[in-house]
Structure formats: C-alpha cells, structure tokens
Backbone as CSV, one residue per row, in Angstrom:
resi,resn,N_x,N_y,N_z,CA_x,CA_y,CA_z,C_x,C_y,C_z
1,UNK,100.966,85.481,8.498,101.240,85.544,7.348,101.315,83.945,6.967
2,UNK,100.981,83.609,5.589,101.406,82.496,4.802,102.252,82.477,4.046
3,UNK,103.122,81.701,3.929,104.626,81.458,3.262,104.170,80.310,2.466
4,UNK,104.524,80.166,0.872,105.004,79.454,0.126,106.213,79.297,-0.613
5,UNK,107.030,78.457,-0.302,108.691,78.307,-1.363,108.138,78.269,-2.549
6,UNK,108.458,79.151,-3.830,107.882,78.804,-4.851,109.598,79.259,-5.704
7,UNK,109.519,78.103,-6.731,110.559,77.418,-7.065,109.880,77.901,-9.071
8,UNK,111.145,78.760,-9.650,110.589,79.271,-10.558,111.447,78.424,-11.415
9,UNK,111.534,77.607,-12.649,111.983,76.962,-13.462,112.032,76.926,-15.028
10,UNK,113.073,77.144,-15.453,113.314,77.438,-16.496,112.074,78.211,-17.043
11,UNK,111.618,79.802,-16.300,110.265,80.413,-17.060,111.193,81.392,-17.824
12,UNK,109.863,81.456,-18.683,109.590,82.635,-19.751,109.549,83.971,-19.196
13,UNK,110.498,84.819,-19.680,110.222,86.719,-19.458,109.013,86.389,-20.165
14,UNK,108.543,87.859,-19.567,107.140,88.543,-19.910,107.328,89.934,-19.484
15,UNK,106.654,90.670,-20.880,107.071,92.266,-20.623,105.586,92.402,-19.503
16,UNK,106.248,93.984,-19.127,105.457,94.543,-18.161,105.763,94.631,-16.454
17,UNK,105.075,95.167,-16.091,105.718,95.571,-14.702,105.297,94.171,-13.610
18,UNK,106.549,93.799,-12.818,105.748,92.535,-12.381,104.852,92.554,-10.865
19,UNK,104.965,93.954,-10.374,104.061,94.205,-9.701,102.880,94.169,-10.152
20,UNK,102.938,95.308,-11.069,101.265,95.186,-11.505,100.627,94.468,-11.745
21,UNK,101.574,93.009,-12.400,101.004,92.078,-12.637,100.281,91.244,-12.225
22,UNK,101.483,91.597,-10.477,101.149,90.251,-9.662,99.488,90.539,-8.547
23,UNK,99.392,92.794,-8.954,98.359,93.091,-8.467,97.309,92.435,-8.844
24,UNK,97.095,92.447,-10.193,95.751,91.877,-10.776,95.729,90.608,-10.390
25,UNK,96.165,90.277,-10.308,96.769,88.809,-10.297,95.966,88.510,-8.697
26,UNK,96.512,88.752,-7.611,96.110,88.742,-6.300,95.080,89.984,-6.133
27,UNK,94.575,90.458,-7.125,93.016,90.842,-7.377,92.074,90.086,-7.581
28,UNK,92.778,88.982,-8.494,91.370,87.668,-9.195,91.669,86.660,-7.662
29,UNK,92.372,86.944,-7.188,92.532,85.421,-6.138,91.530,85.912,-5.194
30,UNK,91.962,87.438,-4.427,91.247,87.761,-3.165,89.749,87.892,-3.800
31,UNK,88.871,88.098,-4.812,87.362,88.385,-5.228,86.460,87.281,-4.776
32,UNK,85.708,87.831,-3.786,84.942,87.120,-3.468,84.651,87.082,-2.189
33,UNK,86.363,87.468,-1.559,86.815,87.037,-0.047,85.893,87.803,0.857
34,UNK,86.180,89.296,0.542,85.730,90.191,0.925,86.803,91.184,1.374
35,UNK,88.104,90.348,1.086,89.272,91.174,0.939,89.474,92.181,-0.209
36,UNK,90.781,93.120,-0.070,91.561,94.189,-0.817,92.780,94.041,-0.602
37,UNK,93.394,94.436,-1.538,94.851,94.272,-1.731,95.541,95.672,-1.141
38,UNK,96.235,95.394,-0.178,97.041,96.934,0.654,97.880,97.302,-0.316
39,UNK,99.029,96.058,-0.515,100.174,96.501,-0.803,100.881,95.431,-2.227
40,UNK,101.607,95.329,-3.239,102.626,94.128,-3.224,103.626,94.727,-3.702
41,UNK,104.725,94.099,-3.118,105.812,94.084,-3.492,107.010,93.235,-4.032
42,UNK,107.746,93.526,-4.726,108.748,92.081,-5.312,110.465,92.858,-4.821
43,UNK,110.870,92.350,-3.437,112.293,93.133,-3.348,113.303,91.768,-2.849
44,UNK,114.343,92.068,-3.018,115.529,91.668,-2.939,116.176,91.901,-1.542
45,UNK,116.114,90.355,-0.619,116.847,91.051,0.659,117.903,89.625,0.391
46,UNK,119.123,90.613,0.600,120.062,89.473,0.533,119.856,88.605,-0.405
47,UNK,120.199,87.283,-0.946,120.407,86.235,-1.809,119.031,85.957,-2.094
48,UNK,117.939,86.521,-1.923,116.594,85.918,-2.233,115.340,86.947,-2.578
49,UNK,114.756,86.422,-3.083,113.680,87.791,-4.002,112.002,86.895,-2.663
50,UNK,111.571,87.997,-2.762,110.254,87.921,-1.796,109.103,88.650,-2.829
51,UNK,108.262,87.653,-2.819,106.565,88.456,-3.254,106.221,88.537,-2.104
52,UNK,105.967,89.697,-1.835,104.857,89.955,-0.670,103.290,90.758,-1.211
53,UNK,102.348,90.009,-0.278,100.998,90.196,-0.776,100.519,91.284,0.182
54,UNK,100.323,91.920,0.431,99.230,92.745,1.693,98.297,92.529,1.808
55,UNK,97.455,91.785,2.443,95.678,92.042,2.012,95.230,92.680,3.035
56,UNK,94.333,93.527,3.138,93.245,94.536,4.195,91.530,93.941,3.795
57,UNK,91.099,94.415,5.266,89.336,94.575,5.627,88.927,95.438,6.634
58,UNK,88.230,95.315,6.326,87.676,96.395,7.929,87.762,96.060,9.125
59,UNK,87.550,94.240,9.070,87.401,93.298,10.873,88.944,93.584,11.169
60,UNK,89.552,93.653,10.074,90.702,92.860,9.956,91.137,91.192,8.793
61,UNK,92.925,91.408,9.334,93.064,89.820,8.594,93.001,88.625,9.330
62,UNK,92.542,87.958,8.644,92.878,86.577,10.035,93.476,85.640,9.148
63,UNK,94.214,84.569,9.493,95.231,83.452,9.070,94.538,82.974,7.552
64,UNK,93.262,82.318,7.793,92.272,81.763,6.629,92.133,82.745,5.953
65,UNK,91.880,83.970,5.750,91.924,85.012,4.648,93.462,84.650,3.874
66,UNK,94.661,84.667,5.005,96.196,84.700,4.178,96.473,83.839,3.715
67,UNK,95.459,82.104,4.230,96.043,81.019,3.209,94.636,80.719,2.256
68,UNK,93.521,81.162,2.540,92.974,81.527,0.910,93.197,82.228,-0.332
69,UNK,93.804,83.200,0.396,93.982,84.303,-1.279,95.979,83.633,-1.796
70,UNK,96.276,83.351,-0.549,97.777,82.641,-1.071,97.304,81.594,-1.739
71,UNK,96.886,80.620,-1.490,96.338,79.267,-2.375,95.985,79.513,-3.892
72,UNK,95.268,80.545,-3.679,94.330,80.618,-5.331,95.311,81.540,-6.113
73,UNK,96.258,82.540,-5.787,96.948,83.134,-5.705,98.677,82.422,-6.143
74,UNK,99.153,81.727,-5.714,99.905,80.657,-5.683,99.437,79.700,-7.498
75,UNK,98.067,79.379,-7.015,98.025,78.532,-8.469,98.013,79.571,-9.493
76,UNK,97.416,80.752,-9.681,97.699,81.675,-10.705,98.627,82.328,-11.063
77,UNK,99.737,82.611,-10.397,101.352,82.415,-10.438,101.344,81.435,-11.645
78,UNK,101.529,80.212,-10.868,102.335,78.816,-11.545,101.017,79.283,-12.793
79,UNK,100.322,79.400,-13.537,99.683,79.398,-14.363,100.438,80.391,-15.582
80,UNK,100.567,81.494,-14.777,100.605,82.986,-15.749,102.640,82.623,-15.756
81,UNK,103.160,81.927,-15.018,104.608,81.829,-14.889,104.805,83.776,-15.609
82,UNK,104.940,84.524,-14.429,105.088,85.445,-14.711,106.600,85.949,-14.348
83,UNK,106.985,85.452,-12.958,108.337,85.385,-12.587,109.662,85.197,-12.826
84,UNK,110.681,85.056,-13.338,111.677,84.524,-14.032,112.422,83.540,-12.392
85,UNK,112.871,84.336,-11.613,113.620,84.662,-10.512,112.972,83.001,-9.619
86,UNK,113.863,82.365,-8.703,112.990,81.931,-7.197,112.789,82.808,-6.867
87,UNK,111.825,82.961,-5.904,110.879,84.038,-5.054,110.369,83.240,-3.799
88,UNK,109.705,83.826,-2.672,109.162,83.207,-2.011,107.788,83.892,-1.520
89,UNK,106.635,83.243,-1.804,105.326,84.334,-1.833,105.017,84.163,-0.179
90,UNK,104.730,85.628,0.231,104.297,85.853,1.603,103.016,86.952,1.123
91,UNK,101.851,86.296,1.823,100.554,86.835,1.718,100.262,87.063,3.599
92,UNK,99.936,88.313,3.543,99.872,88.846,5.140,99.473,89.998,5.015
93,UNK,99.050,90.268,6.363,98.298,91.857,6.791,99.274,92.741,6.565
94,UNK,99.104,93.895,6.929,99.745,95.203,6.332,100.410,95.307,8.137
95,UNK,99.267,94.856,9.005,100.086,95.462,10.491,99.141,96.533,11.159
96,UNK,98.929,96.479,11.950,99.035,97.572,12.967,99.313,98.907,12.552
97,UNK,101.047,98.944,12.412,101.355,100.130,12.135,101.980,99.936,10.857
98,UNK,101.029,100.039,9.553,101.279,99.811,8.386,101.555,100.402,7.625
99,UNK,102.978,100.500,6.843,103.166,101.436,6.041,102.069,102.357,4.966
100,UNK,102.148,103.182,5.143,101.509,104.253,4.227,102.227,104.440,2.784
101,UNK,102.279,103.677,1.594,102.459,104.003,0.270,102.148,104.473,-1.342
102,UNK,101.041,104.121,-1.026,99.914,104.748,-2.098,99.040,105.742,-1.647
103,UNK,99.092,106.950,-2.670,97.943,107.752,-2.565,96.730,107.725,-1.933
104,UNK,96.046,106.351,-2.135,94.707,106.314,-1.392,94.909,105.686,0.268
105,UNK,96.541,105.387,0.545,96.605,105.276,2.125,96.221,106.284,2.692
106,UNK,97.364,107.768,1.950,97.705,108.708,2.735,96.418,109.422,2.810
107,UNK,95.087,109.580,2.010,94.125,109.709,1.912,92.880,109.376,3.092
108,UNK,93.344,107.618,2.855,91.831,107.033,3.807,92.340,107.267,5.266
109,UNK,94.231,107.838,5.674,94.695,108.210,6.920,94.485,109.217,6.817
110,UNK,93.835,110.042,6.460,94.370,111.417,6.996,93.754,112.074,8.341
111,UNK,94.210,112.785,8.507,93.836,112.419,10.441,94.598,111.344,11.608
112,UNK,94.958,110.675,11.021,95.589,109.398,11.613,97.315,110.301,12.567
113,UNK,97.273,109.452,13.171,99.193,109.578,13.538,99.638,108.804,13.169
114,UNK,100.469,109.147,12.529,101.748,108.442,11.710,103.408,109.112,12.679
115,UNK,104.083,108.293,11.839,105.472,108.624,12.056,106.130,108.234,11.001
116,UNK,106.899,109.985,10.509,107.254,109.713,9.334,109.075,109.539,9.350
117,UNK,109.633,108.960,8.740,111.418,108.568,9.125,112.001,109.133,7.847
118,UNK,112.462,110.260,7.687,113.418,110.717,7.137,114.847,110.099,6.237
119,UNK,115.347,110.572,5.406,116.824,110.188,4.857,117.523,110.800,5.521
120,UNK,117.548,112.316,5.106,117.987,112.801,6.077,117.418,113.588,7.439
121,UNK,118.635,114.162,8.112,117.503,114.858,8.970,116.897,116.203,8.961
122,UNK,116.665,117.102,9.543,116.123,118.347,9.233,117.648,119.172,10.041
123,UNK,117.194,120.613,9.659,118.394,120.847,10.418,118.457,121.378,11.399
124,UNK,117.489,120.804,12.021,117.676,120.734,14.111,117.595,119.507,14.601
125,UNK,118.272,118.369,13.462,118.559,116.748,13.697,117.762,116.034,13.631
126,UNK,116.256,116.316,13.865,115.487,115.037,14.049,115.184,114.385,12.173
127,UNK,115.005,113.311,12.869,115.106,112.168,11.702,113.906,111.680,11.207
128,UNK,112.850,111.529,12.808,111.879,110.631,12.919,110.712,112.106,13.242
129,UNK,109.730,111.975,12.719,108.869,112.828,13.046,107.206,112.177,13.422
130,UNK,106.685,112.308,14.550,105.140,111.451,14.644,104.466,113.310,14.946
131,UNK,103.257,113.164,14.312,102.156,113.533,14.555,100.816,113.371,13.109
132,UNK,100.132,114.101,13.575,98.893,113.719,12.290,99.289,114.071,11.242
133,UNK,98.512,112.753,10.761,98.130,113.677,9.098,97.615,114.028,8.099
134,UNK,97.688,115.225,7.645,97.215,116.597,7.332,96.861,116.110,6.193
135,UNK,97.605,115.594,4.931,97.469,115.583,3.716,98.928,115.238,2.869
136,UNK,98.899,114.244,1.884,99.219,114.210,0.844,98.947,114.562,-0.752
137,UNK,99.813,115.757,-0.981,99.309,116.568,-2.138,100.929,116.985,-2.753
138,UNK,100.409,116.854,-4.290,101.625,116.853,-4.963,102.879,116.421,-4.630
139,UNK,103.020,114.899,-4.064,104.707,115.270,-3.891,104.788,115.504,-2.258
140,UNK,104.581,116.576,-1.598,104.723,116.576,-0.069,103.455,115.824,0.580
141,UNK,104.239,115.255,1.780,103.085,115.451,3.205,103.462,116.700,3.933
142,UNK,102.055,116.501,4.520,101.696,118.105,5.277,101.616,116.688,6.974
143,UNK,102.395,117.554,7.678,102.559,116.716,9.068,101.762,117.720,10.369
144,UNK,100.986,117.633,11.068,100.374,118.675,12.276,101.617,117.945,13.241
145,UNK,102.560,118.543,13.896,103.641,117.614,14.967,103.277,117.628,16.038
146,UNK,102.937,119.397,16.500,102.086,119.528,17.551,101.697,120.910,17.247
147,UNK,100.993,121.354,18.502,99.548,122.432,18.306,100.538,123.451,17.427
148,UNK,101.635,124.203,17.647,102.691,125.161,17.086,102.809,124.154,15.351
149,UNK,103.795,123.429,15.074,104.045,123.098,13.906,103.550,122.283,13.611
150,UNK,103.726,122.967,11.631,103.410,122.031,10.607,104.035,121.888,9.823
151,UNK,104.715,120.628,9.380,105.826,120.428,8.340,105.182,119.742,7.161
152,UNK,106.232,120.534,5.664,105.879,119.963,4.760,107.318,119.309,4.860
153,UNK,106.716,117.918,4.148,107.905,117.122,3.505,107.815,116.627,2.528
154,UNK,108.938,116.439,1.428,108.725,115.930,0.305,108.449,114.264,0.106
155,UNK,107.576,113.756,-0.258,107.524,112.337,0.178,108.706,111.300,-0.492
156,UNK,109.748,112.038,-0.947,110.710,110.916,-1.800,112.097,111.526,-0.623
157,UNK,111.540,112.781,-0.202,112.691,112.506,1.109,112.417,111.924,2.161
158,UNK,111.296,111.232,2.302,110.864,110.200,3.535,111.660,108.085,3.383
159,UNK,111.882,107.915,3.870,112.101,106.145,4.197,110.535,105.835,3.986
160,UNK,110.133,106.110,5.313,108.799,105.581,5.337,107.312,106.173,6.137
161,UNK,105.988,106.168,5.935,105.151,106.849,6.843,104.433,106.000,7.268
162,UNK,104.338,105.760,8.522,103.520,104.479,9.546,102.649,105.099,10.131
163,UNK,101.267,104.402,10.447,100.678,104.400,11.179,101.164,104.143,12.623
164,UNK,100.701,105.130,13.613,100.644,104.910,14.759,99.777,104.356,15.498
165,UNK,99.582,103.300,16.176,98.763,103.239,16.821,98.235,103.895,18.425
166,UNK,97.683,104.045,18.911,97.468,104.529,20.267,98.277,104.041,21.612
167,UNK,97.436,102.613,21.333,98.230,101.877,22.588,99.421,101.208,22.617
168,UNK,100.250,101.410,20.981,101.373,101.068,21.077,102.292,101.646,19.666
169,UNK,103.300,101.895,20.340,104.478,102.838,19.338,105.330,101.877,18.964
170,UNK,105.987,102.013,17.584,106.629,100.921,17.325,108.528,101.494,17.639
171,UNK,108.972,100.835,18.005,110.396,101.720,18.561,111.696,101.615,17.690
C-alpha cells in the first residue's frame, strides 16, 4: 500500500459524486499500466477521511504498481481539486480476501468460496456464512452453504461479502 497525506487548502466545492469523479481520475492514472480499478472508497474513520483506491491485475498488484498509479492520481487530484476536506490517499491491492461490492465482482467470482457477514443473525443464530457464490441477481445473493443448503440473502442485509482463499481463512 502506498499512502500520501493530502491537505486540501481552500478547496472549492464541485458538484457530483466524489467516488465517481475519483474513479474516472484513477482510471486515467492507471491507463497504460496494465492495472484496473477494483474499487474506490471515500470514508471517514474517526476524525480522518480516507480516499482508498484499490487496484487489480491478473498476476497481482505490486508495490511498484501502487506507487506508479498513486503518483499520477495524486497529481490529477491536485489539478482537479475535487475534495474539500483533508484526506489521506491510499492506493493498494484489494488483497486475497477482497470484498465483493459491485455486480461485476460477483459475476467474475461466481463459483468461488466466499464468507458473507450478515447485519442480523438468521433464525438459527448464524451471522457468518461460508459457501460457494452461486449468483447475485436483483439484489439477492445465492450461496451454496453445503451439499443440501442453498440460501438466498438480500445484499442489503449483508455487512460484507469476501473471497475466501483455500489456504487462508480470515478470522
């Protein structure tokens, strides 16, 4: 992960969605590098704001990929002056246990093992489900939990859906 501390000084407000605007800039920064944008998040944690740009490529993301995109993106963000408040820019890989958030993520990883964390427990008390991702359609996640159990869960009822690696399971 490569991190820049960015201080916005007298930044002017711009209309539009910050994440959408940053996504477009991140794609521009990544063009020609062989990486794609996995996700962009602009989140407040405590008193601090974080702009996180997750990169991906088939053979995996290197530190050099993060540095290259981060430097270009930082320049573009300074030029465009999109964000009013101070924030920390982080450019990184989504990791082996990446979170699936967008429809194309679910489509790409259909058939893969995932862990679904729920907002509220199921009637049997389970809050976390491991299984094979069958689909995401009409806002519903279909999950093969075991040989006999297929569950359909509203995506809005999940806290997160993350890939599980055969060698490493997130605790």
